[in-house]
C-alpha positions in Angstrom: -32.2 -18.2 0.0 -30.5 -15.3 1.7 -27.2 -17.3 1.9 -27.4 -18.1 -1.8 -28.0 -14.4 -2.7 -25.0 -13.3 -0.6 -22.8 -16.0 -2.2 -23.8 -14.9 -5.7 -23.1 -11.3 -4.9 -19.6 -12.2 -3.4 -18.9 -14.4 -6.5 -19.9 -11.6 -8.8 -17.6 -9.1 -7.1 -14.7 -11.6 -7.1 -15.0 -12.4 -10.7 -15.4 -8.8 -11.7 -11.8 -8.2 -10.5 -8.8 -9.3 -12.4 -6.4 -9.2 -9.4 -5.7 -7.8 -6.0 -2.3 -6.3 -5.2 -1.0 -5.6 -1.7 1.9 -3.6 -0.5 3.0 -3.7 3.1 6.0 -3.2 5.3 7.7 -0.8 7.7 9.4 2.6 7.6 12.5 3.1 9.7 14.9 5.9 10.5 18.0 5.3 8.5 20.5 5.9 11.3 18.6 4.8 14.4 16.8 1.9 12.7 13.7 2.8 14.8 10.1 2.8 13.4 8.9 6.1 12.0 5.3 7.0 12.9 3.4 9.5 10.7 5.2 8.9 7.4 2.8 9.7 4.6 2.5 6.8 2.2 1.0 7.7 -1.2 0.5 5.7 -4.4 1.6 8.1 -7.1 0.0 6.0 -9.8 -3.6 6.2 -8.4 -3.1 9.8 -7.2 -4.6 8.9 -3.8 -4.4 11.1 -0.7 -2.3 8.5 1.1 -2.2 7.2 4.7 0.3 7.6 7.5 2.3 4.9 9.1 1.4 3.6 12.6 3.4 3.9 15.8 5.3 0.7 14.7 6.2 2.3 11.4 3.9 -0.2 9.6 1.9 0.4 6.5 -0.4 -1.7 4.4 -2.2 -0.9 1.2 -4.4 -2.9 -1.0 -5.9 -2.2 -4.4 -8.2 -4.4 -6.5 -7.9 -4.4 -10.3 -11.0 -3.6 -12.3 -12.1 -6.0 -15.0 -10.1 -4.2 -17.6 -7.2 -6.7 -17.9 -4.7 -4.6 -15.9 -3.6 -5.2 -12.3 -3.1 -2.1 -10.1 0.4 -0.9 -9.6 2.1 0.6 -6.6 4.6 3.4 -7.0 4.8 4.4 -3.4 6.1 7.7 -2.1 7.2 8.0 1.6 7.5 11.5 3.0 7.8 13.0 6.5 8.9 16.5 7.6 12.6 16.5 8.4 13.3 13.5 6.2 14.3 13.0 2.5 11.3 11.5 0.6 11.8 8.2 -1.1 9.8 6.4 -3.8 9.7 2.7 -4.7 7.9 0.6 -7.2 6.2 -2.5 -5.6 6.2 -5.5 -7.9 5.1 -8.3 -5.5 3.4 -8.8 -2.2 6.6 -9.4 -0.2 6.9 -7.0 2.8 9.4 -4.1 2.3 11.5 -2.1 4.7 12.0 1.6 3.8 14.8 3.6 5.5 14.3 7.4 5.4 17.3 9.7 5.9 17.1 12.9 7.9 17.7 16.1 5.9 
């Protein structure tokens, strides 16, 4: 009985969402082509606080669309002290590589 209840809850959650969008990739220094740790990655559409890249420069974001017929969008801003910020619009789940230039 417990398994059936858990299955029904999972099914309800999955059907309540229209879609799930992911954005992932790596941020590198433009000249050295080395990973940049601590780059703030924010989705400007959802006005979130953002997350920082890991030591390998990697980032991964996921958003689930509500049952309102619209998938989430990613308009990501990448910023780090000493570097020029960059913004990109993510249209698909393919990994991206961002190159930040020093100021």
